[in-house]
C-alpha positions as CSV (number, residue, x, y, z in Angstrom):
1,M,-26.7,9.3,5.1
2,S,-27.9,6.8,2.6
3,A,-26.9,3.2,2.5
4,Q,-24.9,3.8,-0.7
5,T,-22.7,6.5,0.9
6,V,-22.0,4.2,3.9
7,Q,-21.1,1.3,1.6
8,N,-18.8,3.6,-0.4
9,E,-17.1,4.8,2.7
10,A,-16.6,1.2,4.0
11,E,-15.0,0.2,0.6
12,I,-12.7,3.2,0.7
13,I,-11.7,2.4,4.3
14,E,-11.0,-1.3,3.4
15,K,-8.8,-0.3,0.4
16,L,-6.8,2.1,2.6
17,A,-6.4,-0.6,5.2
18,E,-5.1,-3.1,2.6
19,E,-2.6,-0.5,1.3
20,A,-1.4,0.2,4.8
21,E,-0.8,-3.6,5.4
22,I,1.2,-3.8,2.1
23,L,3.4,-0.9,3.2
24,V,4.0,-2.4,6.6
25,D,5.0,-5.7,5.0
26,E,7.4,-3.9,2.7
27,D,9.0,-2.0,5.6
28,D,9.4,-5.3,7.5
29,T,11.2,-6.9,4.5
30,K,13.5,-3.9,4.1
31,K,14.4,-4.1,7.8
32,D,15.1,-7.9,7.6
33,L,17.3,-7.4,4.5
34,K,19.2,-4.6,6.3
35,E,19.7,-6.8,9.4
36,K,20.9,-9.7,7.2
37,R,23.4,-7.5,5.4
38,G,24.7,-6.1,8.7
39,F,25.1,-9.7,10.0
40,L,27.0,-10.8,6.9
41,K,29.3,-7.8,7.0
42,Q,30.0,-8.4,10.7
43,T,30.8,-12.1,10.1
44,L,33.0,-11.4,7.1
45,Y,34.9,-8.6,8.9
46,D,38.2,-10.0,10.3
47,G,39.6,-7.1,12.3
48,S,42.8,-6.5,10.5
49,N,41.3,-7.4,7.0
50,K,38.9,-4.9,5.5
51,L,35.7,-6.1,4.1
52,K,36.3,-4.5,0.7
53,H,39.3,-6.9,0.2
54,I,37.2,-10.0,0.9
55,I,34.4,-9.3,-1.5
56,P,35.3,-9.3,-5.2
57,K,35.2,-5.9,-6.9
58,G,31.8,-5.0,-8.3
59,K,30.0,-7.5,-6.1
60,H,27.6,-6.4,-3.3
61,L,26.1,-8.2,-0.3
């Protein structure tokens, strides 16, 4: 293999690694948001009162 080929492969691997890191970060943020929404819903839930009556119509957590 020539030095040019090895360098191109190294660049490709580095780009793929960066893309994978970005995807992992996005997944973590989605999980965090999902946990926050679940916590908000649980704290707003009052047993006898349903959550849909507490939050104004058309609004979302």
